[in-house]
C-alpha positions as CSV (number, residue, x, y, z in Angstrom):
1,M,182.3,-63.3,212.0
2,I,180.8,-66.0,214.2
3,R,179.4,-63.2,216.4
4,I,177.8,-61.5,213.4
5,S,176.2,-64.8,212.4
6,G,174.9,-65.2,215.9
7,V,173.4,-61.7,215.9
8,I,171.7,-62.4,212.5
9,A,170.3,-65.7,213.8
10,T,169.1,-64.0,217.0
11,T,167.5,-61.2,215.0
12,A,165.8,-63.7,212.7
13,L,164.4,-65.5,215.8
14,A,163.2,-62.3,217.3
15,L,161.5,-61.2,214.1
16,A,159.8,-64.7,213.9
17,A,158.5,-64.3,217.4
18,F,156.6,-61.2,216.3
19,G,155.3,-62.8,213.1
20,F,157.9,-61.4,210.7
21,E,159.7,-63.6,208.4
22,A,163.4,-63.1,207.6
23,P,164.0,-62.4,203.9
24,V,164.8,-65.5,201.9
25,R,167.8,-65.4,199.6
26,A,166.9,-65.7,195.9
27,Q,167.8,-69.1,194.5
28,S,169.6,-68.9,191.2
29,V,168.0,-70.5,188.2
30,S,170.1,-72.4,185.6
31,A,170.2,-71.2,182.1
32,D,168.6,-74.5,181.0
33,V,165.6,-73.8,183.2
34,L,165.3,-70.2,181.9
35,L,165.3,-71.5,178.3
36,K,162.7,-74.1,179.2
37,A,160.5,-71.4,180.8
38,K,160.8,-69.2,177.8
39,S,160.0,-72.0,175.4
40,N,157.1,-73.3,177.4
41,C,155.7,-69.8,177.8
42,L,155.9,-69.1,174.0
43,T,154.1,-72.3,173.3
44,S,151.4,-71.6,175.9
45,V,150.8,-68.0,174.8
46,A,150.6,-69.1,171.2
47,K,148.0,-71.7,172.1
48,V,145.9,-69.2,174.1
49,V,146.0,-66.4,171.4
50,G,145.7,-68.8,168.5
51,I,148.7,-67.6,166.4
52,P,151.9,-69.4,165.4
53,R,154.6,-69.4,168.1
54,G,157.2,-68.0,165.6
55,S,155.3,-64.7,165.5
56,L,155.8,-64.1,169.3
57,K,158.8,-62.5,171.0
58,V,160.0,-62.6,174.6
59,I,160.5,-59.1,175.7
60,Q,161.4,-59.6,179.4
61,Q,162.1,-62.5,181.8
62,T,162.6,-62.3,185.6
63,S,163.2,-65.1,188.1
64,D,162.4,-63.5,191.5
65,G,161.0,-65.7,194.3
66,P,159.5,-69.1,193.6
67,E,158.4,-68.2,190.0
68,I,159.8,-67.2,186.7
69,S,157.9,-64.5,184.8
70,V,158.0,-64.1,181.1
71,D,156.5,-61.1,179.1
72,V,155.6,-61.9,175.5
73,K,155.0,-59.5,172.7
74,V,152.0,-60.6,170.5
75,P,151.6,-58.9,167.2
76,K,148.7,-56.3,167.2
77,A,148.2,-56.7,171.0
78,T,147.9,-53.4,172.9
79,A,150.0,-54.8,175.8
80,P,152.3,-57.8,176.5
81,W,151.0,-61.2,177.5
82,G,152.4,-62.5,180.8
83,C,153.3,-66.1,181.6
84,V,154.4,-67.5,185.0
85,T,156.2,-70.7,185.5
86,D,157.5,-72.6,188.5
87,R,161.2,-72.9,189.2
88,Q,161.4,-75.9,186.9
89,G,159.8,-74.1,183.9
90,K,156.3,-75.6,184.1
91,V,153.7,-73.0,183.1
92,K,151.3,-72.0,185.9
93,D,149.5,-69.0,184.4
94,V,149.1,-67.1,181.1
95,H,147.4,-63.7,181.1
96,F,147.0,-60.5,179.1
97,K,148.7,-57.6,180.9
98,G,146.7,-54.8,179.4
99,S,143.0,-53.8,179.6
100,E,140.7,-56.7,178.9
101,G,138.6,-54.3,176.9
102,A,141.5,-54.0,174.4
103,L,141.6,-57.7,173.7
């Protein structure tokens, strides 16, 4: 097993020498942070679209990489709204995921 670790470390160093980065393991996000991200996204999307937060619904949430992505269903919208937070649940971006001509 030590030998395997050494091979992996050597491979990572070799890849780095050629400008490649070794894949970073995904960090787990606590349930509290996921709830905070959902809540903050619902509040932010409601503010941007100008409707009550209670009429919005989270339809998907992913926590890949350094960000948490939340897709929100807005009544009468032709596509979901997207919200991106950092790994602490602070909103970084809110955007419409469909054609802007359909807004």
